[in-house]
C-alpha positions in Angstrom: 0.0 0.0 0.0 1.4 3.5 -0.9 2.2 5.9 1.9 -1.0 8.0 1.8 -1.5 11.2 3.8 -5.2 11.4 4.6 -7.1 14.6 5.3 -9.8 14.9 8.0 -13.0 13.1 7.0 -15.7 15.1 5.2 -19.2 14.1 6.4 -22.4 15.1 4.6 -25.5 15.2 6.7 -26.9 11.7 7.0 -24.4 10.1 4.6 -21.1 8.2 4.9 -18.0 10.2 5.7 -15.2 10.1 3.1 -11.5 11.0 3.2 -9.2 12.4 0.6 -5.5 11.6 0.5 -2.3 12.2 -1.5 1.0 10.4 -1.8 4.5 11.7 -2.4 4.2 11.1 -6.2 1.1 13.4 -6.4 -1.5 10.8 -6.8 -4.9 11.4 -5.2 -7.0 8.9 -3.2 -10.6 8.8 -1.9 -12.2 6.3 0.6 -15.0 5.9 3.0 -13.7 7.0 6.5 -12.7 3.9 8.4 -11.9 1.9 5.3 -8.6 3.5 4.4 -7.2 0.1 3.2 -9.9 0.2 0.4 -9.6 3.2 -1.8 -10.0 4.6 -5.3 -7.2 6.5 -6.9 -7.2 9.1 -9.7 -5.7 12.4 -10.6 -6.1 15.3 -8.2 -8.2 17.2 -10.7 -10.6 14.3 -11.2 -11.1 14.0 -7.4 -11.5 17.8 -7.0 -14.3 17.6 -9.6 -15.9 14.7 -7.7 -15.7 16.6 -4.4 -17.2 19.8 -5.9 -20.1 17.7 -7.2 -20.6 16.0 -3.8 -20.6 19.3 -2.0 -23.0 20.9 -4.4 -25.4 18.0 -4.0 -25.1 16.5 -7.5 -23.5 13.2 -6.3 -24.4 13.0 -2.6 -25.1 9.2 -2.6 -22.0 8.3 -4.7 -20.1 6.6 -1.8 
């Protein structure tokens, strides 16, 4: 498993909390809080777009 630095969990009202992380090579990761050993990885920009959509309510049930 890569050495991932996780940010604090983001919790939407009534939904799962998720966490965003990065590694030393600049890869970005997302996971459900508490399941950091099971994650998705993509570019930072792709995950930024996902987070913007989640926060705006477009994808609130994605995870």
